[in-house]
Each structure stands twice: as structure tokens, then as C-alpha cells.
C-alpha positions in Angstrom: 98.2 96.9 85.5 98.9 93.2 84.8 99.5 92.3 81.0 96.3 91.6 79.2 95.4 91.3 75.4 93.0 93.8 73.9 90.6 90.8 73.3 90.9 89.7 77.0 89.9 93.2 78.1 87.0 93.2 75.9 85.8 90.2 77.0 86.3 91.0 80.8 84.2 94.3 80.4 81.6 92.9 78.0 82.5 95.2 75.3 83.0 95.3 71.5 86.5 95.7 70.2 86.8 98.1 67.2 89.5 99.7 65.2 92.1 97.3 66.1 92.8 95.7 62.8 95.1 92.9 63.4 95.8 94.0 67.0 93.1 91.8 68.9 96.0 89.8 70.4 98.2 92.8 71.2 99.1 92.8 75.0 98.8 96.2 77.1 100.0 96.6 80.7 100.2 100.3 81.1 98.3 102.5 83.6 94.6 103.0 83.4 93.6 106.8 83.5 90.3 108.8 83.1 92.2 112.1 82.9 94.1 112.5 79.4 96.7 114.7 81.0 98.0 111.7 83.1 98.3 109.3 80.0 101.8 108.2 79.1 103.0 105.7 76.4 101.3 102.3 76.7 98.5 103.4 78.7 94.8 102.8 78.7 92.4 105.9 78.5 88.8 105.4 79.8 86.5 108.1 78.3 84.2 108.9 81.4 81.2 111.3 80.7 81.5 114.1 83.3 79.1 116.8 84.7 80.8 119.6 83.0 82.8 117.8 80.0 82.9 114.4 78.2 86.0 112.3 78.1 85.3 111.2 74.6 86.3 114.6 73.5 89.8 113.9 75.1 90.4 110.7 73.2 92.5 112.3 70.6 94.7 114.0 73.2 95.2 110.9 75.1 96.2 109.0 71.6 98.9 111.8 71.1 100.3 111.3 74.7 100.7 107.5 74.0 97.2 105.8 74.7 97.2 102.3 73.2 93.6 101.5 74.0 90.4 103.6 74.8 87.3 102.3 76.6 84.3 104.4 75.4 80.6 104.2 75.1 80.6 105.2 71.5 83.2 105.1 68.7 85.4 108.1 68.6 87.2 109.4 65.5 90.8 108.7 66.7 93.4 106.2 65.5 93.4 103.8 68.5 91.8 100.6 69.3 88.5 101.2 71.0 86.3 98.9 73.2 82.8 100.1 73.3 80.7 99.5 76.3 77.3 100.6 77.7 78.8 102.3 80.8 82.6 102.9 81.1 82.2 103.1 84.9 80.8 99.6 85.1 83.6 98.4 82.7 86.2 100.0 84.8 84.7 98.2 87.8 84.5 94.7 85.9 88.2 95.3 84.8 89.4 96.1 88.5 87.5 93.0 89.9 89.2 90.7 87.3 92.9 92.1 87.7 92.4 91.7 91.6 91.2 88.4 91.1 94.0 87.4 88.8 96.7 88.7 91.0 95.2 87.0 94.1 95.3 83.7 92.3 98.9 83.9 91.3 100.4 86.0 94.1 100.5 86.8 97.7 98.3 89.8 97.5 96.6 91.0 100.8 93.9 93.9 100.7 93.0 96.4 103.2 90.1 98.6 102.7 89.3 101.6 104.8 86.1 103.7 105.1 84.7 106.2 107.5 83.5 109.9 107.6 86.6 111.3 108.4 90.1 110.1 108.5 90.2 107.9 105.6 93.0 109.5 103.6 95.4 109.9 106.7 94.8 106.2 107.8 95.4 105.0 104.2 98.9 106.7 104.3 99.7 105.5 107.6 98.9 102.0 106.7 100.7 102.3 103.4 103.7 103.6 105.1 103.8 100.7 107.5 103.3 98.0 104.8 105.8 99.3 102.0 108.6 97.9 104.1 107.0 94.6 104.0 106.6 94.4 100.3 105.2 96.1 97.2 102.3 98.2 98.2 99.8 100.1 96.2 97.8 102.7 97.6 95.6 105.7 96.3 97.2 108.9 95.1 95.5 111.8 97.1 91.8 110.8 97.6 90.9 108.6 94.9 88.0 106.7 96.9 85.1 106.8 94.9 83.5 104.6 92.0 86.1 106.1 89.6 89.2 106.7 91.9 89.2 103.4 93.8 89.3 101.1 90.6 92.0 103.2 89.2 94.0 102.4 92.3 93.1 98.7 92.2 94.2 98.6 88.6 97.7 99.8 89.4 98.6 96.5 90.9 100.8 93.9 89.3 101.8 90.2 89.9 104.6 91.7 92.3 102.1 93.6 94.5 101.8 92.3 98.0 99.6 94.6 99.6 96.6 96.8 98.1 95.3 99.6 100.4 91.8 100.9 99.2 90.0 104.0 100.5 86.3 103.7 100.1 84.0 106.6 100.2 80.1 106.5 100.3 77.4 109.3 100.6 74.6 107.1 101.3 73.5 103.5 100.2 72.4 103.0 96.6 74.0 106.2 95.1 76.0 103.9 92.6 73.0 101.9 91.7 75.0 99.5 89.2 77.2 98.4 92.0 74.6 98.6 94.9 75.9 101.3 97.5 79.3 102.9 96.8 81.3 101.2 99.7 79.5 97.8 99.2 80.2 97.9 95.4 83.7 98.7 95.9 84.4 96.2 98.6 82.8 93.6 96.4 85.4 94.3 93.9 88.3 93.3 96.1 86.8 91.4 99.0 89.3 92.7 101.5 91.2 90.7 104.0 91.2 93.5 106.5 88.3 96.2 106.6 88.8 99.2 108.6 85.8 101.4 109.8 86.9 104.7 111.5 83.8 106.6 112.4 80.2 107.6 111.4 79.9 111.5 111.4 78.1 114.2 109.4 80.3 114.4 106.5 77.9 114.1 103.5 74.9 114.0 106.0 72.8 115.8 103.6 71.9 112.6 101.6 68.6 110.8 102.3 68.5 109.2 105.6 71.2 111.1 107.5 73.5 109.7 109.9 71.6 106.1 109.9 72.0 105.7 106.2 75.7 106.8 106.7 76.4 104.1 109.2 74.5 101.4 106.9 76.6 102.5 103.9 80.0 102.3 106.0 78.7 98.8 107.4 78.6 97.5 103.7 82.4 97.1 104.1 82.2 94.7 107.0 79.7 92.8 104.7 82.1 92.1 102.1 85.3 91.2 104.1 86.7 87.9 102.8 86.0 84.7 105.1 88.8 84.5 107.5 89.4 88.2 107.4 89.4 90.8 110.0 87.1 93.6 110.6 88.9 96.9 112.5 86.5 98.6 114.3 86.4 101.9 116.4 85.4 100.8 119.9 84.6 104.5 120.7 82.0 105.0 118.2 78.6 103.3 118.8 77.5 103.1 115.3 80.7 101.5 114.4 80.8 99.1 117.2 77.2 98.0 116.3 79.1 96.7 113.0 80.5 93.9 115.2 77.2 92.0 114.9 77.7 91.7 111.2 81.2 90.4 111.5 79.9 87.8 114.1 77.1 86.7 111.8 79.8 86.3 109.0 82.4 84.7 111.4 84.8 87.4 110.8 87.1 88.2 113.7 86.7 91.9 115.2 89.9 93.8 116.1 89.1 96.8 118.2 90.7 100.2 118.3 90.1 103.2 120.5 90.7 105.1 123.8 88.6 103.0 126.0 90.0 99.8 128.0 88.1 97.3 125.9 90.1 98.3 122.8 92.8 95.8 121.8 94.7 98.7 120.4 94.3 101.7 122.6 96.2 104.9 123.5 97.5 106.2 126.8 99.1 109.5 128.1 98.1 111.4 124.9 99.9 114.9 124.8 99.4 117.2 121.6 101.9 120.0 120.8 102.7 122.0 117.8 105.5 119.4 117.2 103.1 116.5 116.9 101.5 114.2 119.3 103.1 111.9 121.9 101.4 108.8 123.5 101.6 105.3 124.7 100.3 102.5 122.5 99.0 99.6 124.2 98.4 96.8 121.7 97.4 93.2 122.9 98.8 94.0 126.3 102.2 95.3 125.1 103.0 99.0 125.6 105.3 101.1 123.4 105.9 104.9 123.3 104.8 106.7 120.0 105.6 110.2 118.7 103.5 111.2 115.8 104.9 114.0 113.8 101.3 114.6 112.2 99.6 117.6 114.0 96.4 116.9 115.8 95.3 114.6 118.5 92.4 113.5 116.4 95.1 111.7 114.3 95.8 109.1 117.3 92.6 107.1 116.2 93.9 107.0 112.8 97.3 105.8 114.1 95.6 103.2 116.3 93.5 101.9 113.3 96.7 101.7 111.2 98.4 99.7 114.0 95.5 97.5 114.4 95.1 96.8 110.6 98.9 96.1 110.0 99.6 93.9 113.1 96.5 91.9 112.0 98.6 91.2 108.7 101.4 90.1 110.9 103.6 93.3 111.1 105.2 93.6 114.4 104.1 96.4 116.9 107.7 97.8 116.9 108.0 97.9 113.4 104.6 99.6 112.9 105.4 102.4 115.5 109.0 102.8 114.1 107.5 103.5 110.6 104.7 105.7 111.8 107.2 108.0 113.5 108.6 108.9 110.0 105.5 110.3 108.6 105.8 114.1 108.6 102.2 115.0 107.1 99.2 113.1 106.5 98.7 114.5 103.1 99.0 117.8 101.4 96.6 120.2 102.7 95.6 118.1 105.7 97.0 119.6 108.7 100.2 120.6 106.7 102.4 122.8 108.7 103.6 125.9 106.8 104.9 129.4 107.4 107.6 129.7 110.0 108.3 129.3 113.7 107.2 132.9 114.2 103.8 132.6 112.2 102.7 129.0 111.8 100.3 128.3 109.2 98.5 124.9 109.3 96.6 124.4 105.9 93.8 121.7 106.5 91.6 122.9 103.7 91.2 119.9 101.5 88.1 118.7 103.1 85.8 119.6 106.1 83.0 118.0 108.2 81.5 119.3 111.5 83.7 116.5 113.2 86.9 117.3 111.4 86.5 121.2 111.8 85.8 120.7 115.6 88.8 118.6 115.9 90.9 121.2 114.0 89.8 124.0 116.3 90.6 121.8 119.4 93.9 121.2 118.1 94.7 124.8 117.3 93.7 125.5 121.0 96.0 122.7 122.2 99.1 123.5 120.4 99.0 127.3 121.1 101.2 128.3 123.9 101.4 131.2 126.4 101.9 134.4 124.6 100.8 133.0 121.3 97.6 133.8 119.7 95.0 131.6 117.9 93.6 132.4 114.6 90.9 130.5 112.6 90.4 131.0 109.0 87.1 129.0 108.2 85.2 128.3 105.0 82.2 126.4 104.3 81.4 122.7 105.0 79.9 121.1 101.8 77.2 118.4 101.5 75.4 119.0 104.7 72.0 119.3 103.2 69.3 120.3 105.9 72.1 120.3 108.6 74.0 122.9 107.0 72.8 125.9 109.0 72.9 124.4 112.4 76.2 122.9 111.9 77.9 126.2 110.7 76.2 127.7 113.6 77.8 125.2 116.1 81.4 125.7 114.5 81.1 129.5 115.1 79.7 128.9 118.7 82.6 126.1 119.4 85.2 128.8 118.1 84.3 131.2 120.8 83.9 128.7 123.5 87.4 127.4 122.7 88.5 131.1 123.1 89.9 131.4 119.6 91.3 134.9 119.5 90.9 135.7 115.7 88.0 134.1 113.7 88.1 134.9 109.9 85.2 133.6 108.1 85.2 133.4 104.4 82.5 133.0 101.7 78.8 133.4 101.6 78.3 129.7 102.4 80.1 130.1 105.6 78.7 133.5 106.7 76.6 131.8 109.5 79.8 130.9 111.4 80.6 134.5 111.6 76.9 135.3 112.6 77.0 132.5 115.3 80.3 133.7 116.7 79.1 137.2 117.2 75.9 135.8 118.8 77.9 133.8 121.1 79.8 136.7 122.3 82.7 137.4 119.9 83.7 140.9 119.5 83.6 142.6 115.9 87.5 142.9 116.1 87.7 139.1 117.1 85.3 137.6 114.4 85.5 139.1 110.8 83.8 138.0 107.6 85.1 138.3 104.0 83.4 137.4 100.8 86.5 136.2 99.1 89.7 134.6 99.7 91.4 137.5 98.3 90.0 139.9 100.6 90.9 137.5 103.5 94.4 137.4 102.4 94.7 141.0 102.2 93.5 141.3 105.9 95.6 138.5 107.3 98.9 139.7 105.9 98.3 142.8 107.8 96.9 141.2 110.9 99.1 138.2 111.5 102.2 138.8 113.9 104.8 136.9 115.5 103.5 134.3 117.7 100.4 133.5 115.9 99.0 129.9 115.1 96.7 129.8 112.2 94.4 127.0 111.0 92.9 127.2 107.6 90.0 124.8 107.4 87.1 124.4 104.7 85.7 121.9 102.4 87.5 121.4 99.1 84.7 123.3 97.2 85.4 126.5 99.2 88.9 126.9 97.9 90.8 128.0 101.0 93.7 125.7 100.5 95.1 128.0 98.0 94.7 130.8 100.6 96.5 128.5 103.0 99.3 128.1 100.7 99.7 131.9 99.9 99.6 132.5 103.6 102.2 129.8 104.2 104.4 131.4 101.3 104.3 134.9 102.5 105.2 134.0 106.1 107.8 131.5 105.4 
């Protein structure tokens, strides 16, 4: 973070500085964290209340690790200056907003923000990879994309930072009521120069309002792009394409990406294999070959979005493509190749929605060659609400229609995938169900054989990413 005095921070977050003694003018510039385990010397600890624990209980541990300031909602018995605020999340947002504004005033900071039901983390990583060769770039660790994680990333910038890449998640308008909708509130903190909307799908569709509410939440990003900025929109998604009217009303330029001829950045001659995806990128009339090492044809759209966003910032097409070709995986547990050439495990169990599971199954079918066998290990998709049953049914049906040869379903919340696969015509030896990941592991280490291509896919809450890791280690 940029250097600020304790008194300045207290003023920014509208808090009361206590336990500081004569240290009001002391300057801090360390990292801001809500996890005491990540605190190092000189850092700032924000005591965030949680569902299962309270950050205030960990202030002493943060101090022992080196924290020089705690932002709290009530005074804690700890030997450290404390700033007391009514709501630490609002304080975190206020601090992030001020830091971004100050860096913008005194530097050359450009901000890219990304939202969408699927693909945010991959696209964030691709954009960050392209931009980091242009100048100091700050991007989220893992998927820090909500009302806590996004401001923490924003606070990592310094006066030397040239690019801030933010990933913004939302589950419907108004959820984070103190900052309007989640995307709108977070975008308001940074006013991005480039806003990227990837797609509107059924991730988190269990919230009130369904897909239309999700589309409205994603559209909040376009509403907060800076004057003179650029909206990068998916021409292939009608709900995203409709957001162009918001950009036009605000006199924001639109840059289209997609597969169709109307897109300014589009793909031709796409071929997905187990080694990655080859395609021709056509950007503003110029054609260039691209070989993505990231597995899965569905990542083509993410790559196009990354190219559209970074070329809007002045990066050349040739440089963008050369840098994309160095990316080996999107992120840990996202289409991560493991195992060996004999038994290839693709661990994609960090997150799951109906769209991303369908894309993973299609990828498995595409990359499996003659004489090889397709194996899908599937867990539950979370936060689908009233759509949960029918969407799990559709995944089971799709797996059979794609002729996936072994369908291994894990966990009670995913059982309908198994039942739907059987109803669709899968034999009992082809579709199996296990209550636990341990049972599935025991089955798979005895069932998998040379030539198998295995996808492990579930929402994070289902915990199958650990199962994927175990299988990858066993067959390595």
C-alpha cells in the first residue's frame, strides 16, 4: 500500500484512532490483510467478523506476526494502535477508494475490471500476464473478487503501479447494501478505464431474480467505467451485448469480442487438443496464429477478451499473443493437467456452474483420441437455488449424450447427476455414485488405466479439488 499516517487512515475510514499514544503521525505502508496468518512485519490487520469466527479474536496473533495497526469494530485488548469503525468492510472499501484515487492523481495508473458468470479468474490472469511486461501490474491472488478480496487487491498498489487488474464478483443486485450491488459498489471504488463483461450464466442463479438479476448486476460494471474508457463486451451473449446501450448512453466506446464476424476481436479455425488450443485471432482486420497451452476450447473467449482489453490499452496484438502463449495453466485447480501421459487427470474442481461443467465435459470429449477413454468425476454445483435439481439433471444427460465412458458422481448433493445419467441410458458399470471422495478415490485408483483422460469438476464447496490432487499424485 502507499504510505499513509495512522491519522490519515483514521480520517479516510471515518474511524476513531485509539491506543496510539504519540504515534498518530506514524506512517504505515504494509500489506492490508483480513487473515492473521498472512500478516508480516509492518502490515495492517482488518478484523473482519465472519460466519464461523470473528477477526477480533485474532488481533493478538496479528500483532505477534508484526501488524502495526488493527482496524476494528470495537477496541481489543492488544498492544497495537487501533482504528475503531462501525463496519470494517465499509472502512476497507473507503480506504481502497482513497488509495486508488491518490495513485491515479500522482501516477500513470490504468485500471481493468472484469466480471462475468464464468471465466473471470482465467481472464484476469491472462490480462495480467500481458500487462506485466508493460509495467508494474497488480492483480488478485487466486479469486479475491468479492467485497473483501477486491479491496484487498486494490490496496496492494503503490505509486509505481501502472496497471491494476480487478476481478469483480456478484450474486445479484443489492447484496452488499452498503455499497449498492457488489459489482457496482466495487467498480465505483476504482472507476475502471476498461471494463470487461464475459458472460451471463447460471452461476449463483439461485438468488432472487434469476438470470435477469445476474445480467443487471454484471451491467453495473459498464455503468461505472470512467469517461473516455472502453467497455469490452461479449458479442456472442445477448444479455451482455444488450449492455452496449448503457455504454452508448454514457458515451463509452464498446470493443466487441467473440466468435461471430461482428466482433472486432474474434477467433477462426479453432482446434482443441490435449496439448491446448490452436486458433487464428482476427483483431481489427489483422490475423495472427495463437497456440494456447491452457486446456479447453471454452478458454478461447477468455483469451479474446484479454486481447481486446489489452490492445485497447495500447499493447500490440503481436505482443499480446506472444505473452498469452507462455501461460501454461489458468490457475491452480482450473483445467490443471496432472497425472501422466498414460493417465491424464485434469483438475477443474475449484468452481462449477452449469455452463462451466458443460464446457469441461465437451473439452474432455474433444481432447480424447482414438483408443483413449473419457472419465468424468463430478460433484455438486453450488448456489443454484430452485434451478439446482434440473441443472444437475441436465449435466447427467449431457455426459451420456457426449458418450462419456465413465461417469463417477460424488456426494449426496450431486446424486441427481447419477440418476439422470442412468435414466438417459448409461449402464450401471458406466455411471457410478459414491457418497464420499474417499470412496471415489478407492474406486478410481483401481478402475483407471492407461489411455484414460479424466476430468474432475465440482464447486469449491464439494471439495473434489483434493480428490483431483490425490489422483494426479497417484498416477504421476
